[in-house]
Backbone as a printed PyTorch tensor [residue, N CA C, xyz], in Angstrom:
tensor([[[  0.8680,  -1.1110,  -0.0470],
         [ -0.0030,  -0.0140,   0.0340],
         [  0.8930,   1.2020,   0.0650]],

        [[  0.5830,   2.1090,  -0.9110],
         [  1.4700,   3.3610,  -1.0450],
         [  0.6800,   4.5210,  -0.4590]],

        [[  1.3970,   5.2820,   0.4080],
         [  0.7780,   6.4730,   1.0030],
         [  0.8380,   7.5730,   0.0140]],

        [[ -0.1670,   8.5040,   0.0040],
         [ -0.2000,   9.6920,  -0.8210],
         [ -0.2090,  10.9470,   0.0760]],

        [[ -0.1780,  10.8160,   1.3850],
         [ -0.2690,  11.9270,   2.1970],
         [  0.9410,  12.8280,   1.9080]],

        [[  0.7440,  14.0770,   1.9720],
         [  1.9130,  15.0620,   1.8280],
         [  2.4810,  15.4080,   3.2130]],

        [[  3.7600,  15.6700,   3.1920],
         [  4.5610,  16.0610,   4.4200],
         [  4.8160,  17.4960,   4.2400]],

        [[  4.1810,  18.2500,   5.1880],
         [  4.5630,  19.7990,   5.0460],
         [  5.9400,  19.9510,   5.6500]],

        [[  6.6420,  20.9120,   4.9660],
         [  7.9110,  21.2640,   5.4160],
         [  8.3560,  22.5830,   4.8620]],

        [[  9.1640,  23.2490,   5.4700],
         [  9.6590,  24.5480,   4.9360],
         [ 10.7430,  24.3060,   3.8470]],

        [[ 11.0430,  25.3600,   3.0010],
         [ 12.0480,  25.1100,   2.0210],
         [ 13.3900,  24.6820,   2.6420]],

        [[ 13.7500,  25.3380,   3.7890],
         [ 14.9960,  25.0500,   4.4810],
         [ 14.9400,  23.5420,   4.9870]],

        [[ 13.8460,  23.0440,   5.3940],
         [ 13.7330,  21.6800,   5.8000],
         [ 13.8600,  20.7910,   4.7220]],

        [[ 13.3140,  21.0810,   3.5500],
         [ 13.4760,  20.2330,   2.3670],
         [ 14.9090,  20.2140,   1.9230]],

        [[ 15.4620,  21.3580,   1.9700],
         [ 16.8660,  21.4540,   1.5480],
         [ 17.8340,  20.5490,   2.3630]],

        [[ 17.5900,  20.7310,   3.7790],
         [ 18.3210,  19.8610,   4.6840],
         [ 18.1970,  18.3330,   4.3910]],

        [[ 16.9310,  17.9390,   4.1290],
         [ 16.7180,  16.4810,   3.8520],
         [ 17.4530,  16.0550,   2.5400]],

        [[ 17.3210,  17.0250,   1.5130],
         [ 17.9080,  16.7470,   0.2400],
         [ 19.4330,  16.6540,   0.3680]],

        [[ 20.0640,  17.5460,   1.1790],
         [ 21.4110,  17.4910,   1.3210],
         [ 21.8570,  16.2590,   2.0300]],

        [[ 21.1440,  15.7490,   2.9950],
         [ 21.5090,  14.4850,   3.7600],
         [ 21.3490,  13.3930,   2.6960]],

        [[ 20.2470,  13.3680,   1.9620],
         [ 20.1700,  12.2900,   0.9360],
         [ 21.3510,  12.1980,  -0.0480]],

        [[ 21.6640,  13.3400,  -0.5460],
         [ 22.7830,  13.4610,  -1.4780],
         [ 24.0830,  12.9520,  -0.8310]],

        [[ 24.3360,  13.3550,   0.4280],
         [ 25.5020,  12.8910,   1.0910],
         [ 25.5140,  11.3640,   1.2930]],

        [[ 24.3810,  10.8580,   1.7540],
         [ 24.2450,   9.4280,   1.9360],
         [ 24.4580,   8.6880,   0.6860]],

        [[ 24.0150,   9.1050,  -0.5130],
         [ 24.1020,   8.4110,  -1.6460],
         [ 25.5840,   8.6280,  -2.3240]],

        [[ 26.0240,   9.7900,  -2.2510],
         [ 27.2840,  10.0580,  -3.0110],
         [ 28.5890,   9.7060,  -2.1490]],

        [[ 28.4710,   9.8550,  -0.8100],
         [ 29.5980,   9.6960,   0.0450],
         [ 29.4980,   8.3850,   0.7950]],

        [[ 28.5510,   8.4180,   1.7580],
         [ 28.3000,   7.1740,   2.6160],
         [ 28.1640,   5.8950,   1.9510]],

        [[ 27.4760,   5.8290,   0.8790],
         [ 27.2250,   4.5130,   0.1640],
         [ 28.5660,   3.9800,  -0.3610]],

        [[ 29.3590,   4.8220,  -1.0560],
         [ 30.6810,   4.4860,  -1.6140],
         [ 31.6440,   4.0830,  -0.4670]],

        [[ 31.7030,   4.8070,   0.7080],
         [ 32.5170,   4.5230,   1.7210],
         [ 32.2970,   3.1650,   2.3410]],

        [[ 30.9320,   2.8860,   2.5010],
         [ 30.5330,   1.5760,   3.1130],
         [ 30.9170,   0.3750,   2.1680]],

        [[ 30.6760,   0.6270,   0.8420],
         [ 31.1610,  -0.4970,  -0.0510],
         [ 32.7110,  -0.6850,   0.0670]],

        [[ 33.4300,   0.3830,   0.1750],
         [ 34.8490,   0.1970,   0.3290],
         [ 35.2000,  -0.5770,   1.5450]],

        [[ 34.5660,  -0.1790,   2.6750],
         [ 34.7310,  -0.7830,   4.0200],
         [ 34.4660,  -2.3760,   3.8710]],

        [[ 33.3530,  -2.7850,   3.2320],
         [ 32.9550,  -4.1430,   3.1100],
         [ 33.9270,  -4.7940,   2.1440]],

        [[ 34.4140,  -4.2590,   1.0910],
         [ 35.3990,  -4.8760,   0.3130],
         [ 36.6770,  -4.9850,   0.9680]],

        [[ 37.1050,  -4.0920,   1.7970],
         [ 38.3800,  -4.2220,   2.5190],
         [ 38.2860,  -5.2870,   3.6350]],

        [[ 37.0960,  -5.3850,   4.2920],
         [ 36.8180,  -6.3150,   5.2930],
         [ 36.9260,  -7.7640,   4.6810]],

        [[ 36.3510,  -7.9550,   3.5030],
         [ 36.4500,  -9.2000,   2.8120],
         [ 37.8210,  -9.5790,   2.3550]],

        [[ 38.6080,  -8.5170,   1.8740],
         [ 39.9630,  -8.7080,   1.4750],
         [ 40.8600,  -9.0850,   2.6890]],

        [[ 40.5290,  -8.5620,   3.8600],
         [ 41.3050,  -8.8080,   5.0620],
         [ 41.0490, -10.2320,   5.6440]],

        [[ 39.8050, -10.7390,   5.5200],
         [ 39.3790, -12.0510,   6.1170],
         [ 38.1860, -12.4980,   5.3050]],

        [[ 38.3850, -13.5200,   4.4610],
         [ 37.2950, -13.9610,   3.5880],
         [ 36.3700, -14.8590,   4.3260]],

        [[ 36.6510, -15.2810,   5.5270],
         [ 35.6960, -16.0370,   6.3580],
         [ 34.6680, -15.1130,   6.9840]],

        [[ 33.6140, -14.9010,   6.1610],
         [ 32.5680, -13.9770,   6.6480],
         [ 31.8960, -14.3080,   7.8870]],

        [[ 31.7740, -15.5060,   8.1750],
         [ 31.0610, -15.9460,   9.4150],
         [ 31.7180, -15.3930,  10.6730]],

        [[ 33.0340, -15.1420,  10.6100],
         [ 33.7870, -14.6240,  11.8000],
         [ 34.2760, -13.2810,  11.5160]],

        [[ 33.9920, -12.6240,  10.5200],
         [ 34.4930, -11.3430,  10.1290],
         [ 33.6620, -10.2670,  10.7400]],

        [[ 34.1390,  -9.6900,  11.9860],
         [ 33.3560,  -8.6660,  12.5690],
         [ 33.3490,  -7.4000,  11.7800]],

        [[ 34.3770,  -7.0700,  11.2240],
         [ 34.5200,  -5.8410,  10.3750],
         [ 33.4990,  -5.8070,   9.2800]],

        [[ 33.3990,  -6.9110,   8.6100],
         [ 32.4090,  -7.1000,   7.5240],
         [ 30.9550,  -6.9920,   8.1080]],

        [[ 30.7090,  -7.6740,   9.2570],
         [ 29.2530,  -7.5310,   9.7290],
         [ 28.9860,  -6.1780,  10.2370]],

        [[ 29.9320,  -5.4450,  10.8070],
         [ 29.6310,  -4.0640,  11.1970],
         [ 29.4240,  -3.1540,   9.9920]],

        [[ 30.2840,  -3.2570,   9.0470],
         [ 30.0750,  -2.4790,   7.7980],
         [ 28.7760,  -2.8550,   7.1270]],

        [[ 28.4300,  -4.0950,   7.0890],
         [ 27.1750,  -4.5210,   6.3670],
         [ 25.9630,  -3.9340,   7.1260]],

        [[ 25.9740,  -4.0680,   8.4930],
         [ 24.9260,  -3.4100,   9.1710],
         [ 24.8280,  -2.0000,   9.0140]],

        [[ 25.9380,  -1.2800,   8.9980],
         [ 25.8570,   0.1790,   8.6870],
         [ 25.3440,   0.4290,   7.2430]],

        [[ 25.6910,  -0.4610,   6.3370],
         [ 25.2080,  -0.2570,   4.9220],
         [ 23.6750,  -0.3510,   4.8960]],

        [[ 23.1200,  -1.3750,   5.6280],
         [ 21.7350,  -1.5680,   5.6260],
         [ 21.0760,  -0.4310,   6.3290]],

        [[ 21.5600,   0.1570,   7.3580],
         [ 21.0300,   1.3030,   8.0300],
         [ 21.0640,   2.4840,   7.1040]],

        [[ 22.1730,   2.6470,   6.3460],
         [ 22.2380,   3.8270,   5.3590],
         [ 21.2530,   3.6590,   4.2490]],

        [[ 21.0190,   2.4840,   3.7610],
         [ 20.0490,   2.2730,   2.7000],
         [ 18.5980,   2.4840,   3.1370]],

        [[ 18.3000,   2.0720,   4.3990],
         [ 17.0270,   2.3030,   4.9400],
         [ 16.7640,   3.8360,   5.1060]],

        [[ 17.7000,   4.5070,   5.5600],
         [ 17.5730,   5.9800,   5.6880],
         [ 17.4030,   6.6600,   4.2950]],

        [[ 18.1550,   6.2170,   3.3240],
         [ 18.0070,   6.7040,   1.9490],
         [ 16.6220,   6.5710,   1.4580]],

        [[ 16.0730,   5.3520,   1.6800],
         [ 14.7250,   5.0870,   1.2290],
         [ 13.7410,   5.9230,   1.9450]],

        [[ 13.9620,   6.1530,   3.2600],
         [ 13.0200,   7.1260,   3.9940],
         [ 13.1400,   8.5280,   3.5090]],

        [[ 14.3410,   8.9570,   3.3130],
         [ 14.4320,  10.3570,   2.8030],
         [ 13.8390,  10.5590,   1.3330]],

        [[ 13.9910,   9.5070,   0.4440],
         [ 13.4910,   9.6390,  -0.8510],
         [ 11.9500,   9.7000,  -0.6890]],

        [[ 11.3420,   8.9300,   0.2270],
         [  9.9110,   8.8860,   0.3050],
         [  9.4020,  10.1910,   0.8860]],

        [[ 10.0910,  10.7410,   1.8920],
         [  9.6990,  12.0380,   2.5540],
         [  9.8110,  13.1790,   1.4610]],

        [[ 10.8870,  13.2350,   0.6990],
         [ 11.0890,  14.2000,  -0.2770],
         [ 10.0740,  14.1160,  -1.4130]],

        [[  9.7160,  12.8200,  -1.8410],
         [  8.6240,  12.7580,  -2.8590],
         [  7.2850,  13.1230,  -2.3940]],

        [[  7.0810,  13.1110,  -1.0520],
         [  5.7180,  13.5660,  -0.5660],
         [  5.7570,  14.9230,   0.1230]],

        [[  6.8790,  15.6370,  -0.0480],
         [  7.0480,  17.0010,   0.5090],
         [  6.0810,  17.9880,  -0.0820]],

        [[  5.5340,  18.7920,   0.8140],
         [  4.7100,  19.9720,   0.3870],
         [  5.5070,  21.1540,   1.0230]],

        [[  5.9950,  21.9900,   0.2640],
         [  6.7620,  23.1370,   0.6970],
         [  5.8100,  24.1550,   1.1530]],

        [[  5.8650,  24.5760,   2.4640],
         [  5.1360,  25.6330,   3.0690],
         [  5.8650,  26.8650,   3.1580]],

        [[  5.2890,  27.9850,   2.7230],
         [  5.9530,  29.3310,   2.9690],
         [  5.3210,  30.0350,   4.0470]],

        [[  5.9800,  30.0360,   5.2770],
         [  5.3130,  30.5400,   6.5060],
         [  4.9620,  31.9850,   6.3190]],

        [[  5.6540,  32.7440,   5.4070],
         [  5.3920,  34.2160,   5.2140],
         [  3.9680,  34.4590,   4.5930]],

        [[  3.4400,  33.3830,   3.9830],
         [  2.1460,  33.4850,   3.2630],
         [  1.0050,  33.0990,   4.1200]],

        [[  1.3270,  32.6000,   5.4150],
         [  0.2990,  32.1290,   6.2500],
         [ -0.3970,  33.4030,   6.9860]],

        [[ -1.8120,  33.3600,   7.0090],
         [ -2.5090,  34.4650,   7.5700],
         [ -3.7720,  33.8210,   8.0380]],

        [[ -4.4230,  34.6150,   8.8850],
         [ -5.7520,  34.1450,   9.3660],
         [ -5.8250,  33.6530,  10.7520]],

        [[ -6.8380,  33.0220,  11.2040],
         [ -7.0250,  32.5830,  12.5710],
         [ -6.7140,  31.1360,  12.7940]],

        [[ -6.3430,  30.4210,  11.8030],
         [ -6.0190,  28.9940,  11.9570],
         [ -4.6160,  28.7590,  12.0980]],

        [[ -4.1730,  27.9880,  13.0740],
         [ -2.7800,  27.6330,  13.2190],
         [ -2.4150,  26.4400,  12.3970]],

        [[ -1.3940,  26.6430,  11.5850],
         [ -1.0520,  25.6050,  10.6060],
         [  0.4550,  25.4680,  10.7110]],

        [[  0.9690,  24.4120,  10.1800],
         [  2.4110,  24.1350,  10.0680],
         [  3.0760,  25.3120,   9.5690]],

        [[  4.2170,  25.5600,  10.1690],
         [  4.9780,  26.8100,   9.7760],
         [  4.5810,  28.1000,  10.3380]],

        [[  3.3630,  28.1520,  10.9620],
         [  2.9030,  29.4160,  11.4870],
         [  3.7500,  29.7740,  12.7620]],

        [[  3.7040,  31.0690,  13.0230],
         [  4.3920,  31.5430,  14.2820],
         [  3.2060,  31.8300,  15.1810]],

        [[  3.1410,  31.2840,  16.3570],
         [  2.1140,  31.5350,  17.3540],
         [  2.5710,  32.0370,  18.7400]],

        [[  1.7760,  32.5630,  19.4470],
         [  2.1990,  32.9470,  20.7490],
         [  1.6490,  31.9270,  21.8090]],

        [[  2.6530,  31.4000,  22.4930],
         [  2.2470,  30.4630,  23.6230],
         [  2.7210,  31.1690,  24.9460]],

        [[  3.8920,  30.9430,  25.2770],
         [  4.5330,  31.7750,  26.3350],
         [  5.5520,  32.6540,  25.8830]],

        [[  5.5340,  32.8010,  24.5960],
         [  6.5520,  33.6290,  23.8680],
         [  6.2290,  33.2670,  22.3860]],

        [[  7.1580,  33.7440,  21.5090],
         [  6.8870,  33.3950,  20.0920],
         [  7.6750,  32.1330,  19.7250]],

        [[  6.8940,  31.1990,  19.2370],
         [  7.4360,  29.9040,  18.7460],
         [  7.1000,  29.6040,  17.2470]],

        [[  7.9340,  28.9030,  16.6540],
         [  7.4910,  28.4290,  15.2370],
         [  7.3510,  26.8670,  15.3710]],

        [[  6.3800,  26.3770,  14.5650],
         [  6.1250,  25.0330,  14.5490],
         [  7.1090,  24.4330,  13.5500]],

        [[  7.6540,  23.1950,  13.7640],
         [  8.4450,  22.5050,  12.8820],
         [  7.8800,  21.2000,  12.4280]],

        [[  8.4830,  20.6840,  11.2180],
         [  8.0820,  19.4860,  10.7410],
         [  8.4940,  18.3460,  11.8830]],

        [[  7.8000,  17.2740,  11.7940],
         [  8.1380,  16.0940,  12.7220],
         [  9.4630,  15.6020,  12.4200]],

        [[ 10.0720,  16.0120,  11.2670],
         [ 11.4220,  15.4490,  10.8700],
         [ 12.5510,  16.3790,  11.3970]],

        [[ 12.2280,  17.5770,  11.9160],
         [ 13.2360,  18.4710,  12.2850],
         [ 14.0530,  17.9030,  13.5060]],

        [[ 15.2560,  18.0980,  13.4570],
         [ 16.2050,  17.5790,  14.4770],
         [ 16.3430,  18.7360,  15.5570]],

        [[ 16.3460,  18.2820,  16.7830],
         [ 16.7110,  19.2770,  17.9260],
         [ 16.1240,  20.5480,  17.8680]],

        [[ 14.7270,  20.6740,  18.0770],
         [ 14.1610,  22.0140,  17.9950],
         [ 14.6800,  22.8110,  19.1470]],

        [[ 14.8710,  24.1170,  18.8180],
         [ 15.2990,  25.0690,  19.8460],
         [ 14.0970,  25.5280,  20.7250]],

        [[ 14.3660,  26.3340,  21.6930],
         [ 13.4200,  26.8330,  22.5960],
         [ 12.3040,  27.6400,  21.8300]],

        [[ 12.8360,  28.3340,  20.7560],
         [ 11.8610,  29.1900,  20.0360],
         [ 11.1720,  28.4550,  18.8190]],

        [[ 11.3670,  27.1740,  18.8550],
         [ 10.7300,  26.3650,  17.7910],
         [ 10.2120,  25.0950,  18.3760]],

        [[  9.0130,  24.6850,  18.0260],
         [  8.3350,  23.6000,  18.6640],
         [  7.8880,  22.6490,  17.5100]],

        [[  8.2820,  21.3880,  17.7230],
         [  7.8440,  20.2950,  16.7280],
         [  6.3530,  20.1090,  16.8230]],

        [[  5.6270,  19.8730,  15.7690],
         [  4.2560,  19.5710,  15.7690],
         [  4.0460,  18.3380,  16.4800]],

        [[  4.9710,  17.3950,  16.4770],
         [  4.8230,  16.1600,  17.2400],
         [  4.8150,  16.4090,  18.7030]],

        [[  5.6590,  17.3730,  19.1180],
         [  5.7070,  17.6170,  20.6150],
         [  4.5090,  18.3740,  21.0510]],

        [[  4.0120,  19.2690,  20.2570],
         [  2.8610,  20.0640,  20.7510],
         [  1.5790,  19.2900,  20.5300]],

        [[  1.5400,  18.3440,  19.6080],
         [  0.2730,  17.5900,  19.2930],
         [ -0.3350,  18.1570,  18.0760]],

        [[ -0.3670,  17.3810,  16.9840],
         [ -0.8690,  17.9070,  15.6800],
         [ -2.2740,  18.4450,  15.8140]],

        [[ -3.2290,  17.6880,  16.5990],
         [ -4.5920,  18.2770,  16.7520],
         [ -4.6520,  19.5440,  17.2940]],

        [[ -3.8540,  19.8630,  18.3320],
         [ -3.8620,  21.2050,  18.8640],
         [ -3.4190,  22.3140,  17.9480]],

        [[ -2.5160,  21.9330,  17.0050],
         [ -2.1170,  22.8600,  16.1020],
         [ -3.1160,  23.1800,  15.0630]],

        [[ -4.1510,  22.4160,  14.7760],
         [ -5.1080,  22.6630,  13.8000],
         [ -6.4350,  23.2730,  14.4500]],

        [[ -6.3240,  23.5080,  15.7180],
         [ -7.5480,  24.0870,  16.4770],
         [ -7.6560,  25.5550,  16.0830]],

        [[ -8.9640,  25.9230,  15.9440],
         [ -9.2650,  27.3070,  15.6970],
         [ -9.3160,  27.9960,  17.0500]],

        [[ -8.8430,  29.2660,  17.0390],
         [ -8.9490,  30.0930,  18.3220],
         [-10.3320,  30.3850,  18.7180]],

        [[-10.4750,  30.5870,  19.9830],
         [-11.8420,  31.1230,  20.5550],
         [-12.6160,  30.0530,  21.0680]]])
């Protein structure tokens, strides 16, 4: 079953995910292949080759993250927070809670005090109409 839901994100968030994807494909993938080849060259007994198993596990993790990033980018919906107006709180909007905060995509890493992830705040509360 293929999902068709869109992932809202800012242009900066999209760019960050795209940069990570490019790095994982162009750098990490090649580096891990080299590590696997070197581990095999050093010890062809794969059953007892810990370097091979470590590199292979890292390769699987990298490939899973590549697939995840490709899916997220394919479903991305770029939101321009400067174009948001009105009384509805939506992704990317700046709201007043106990100060000014910006909502972030659930994929954002390490939100700062002035930015709150929609996952942390609760998506349903972010869609609530004031009043």
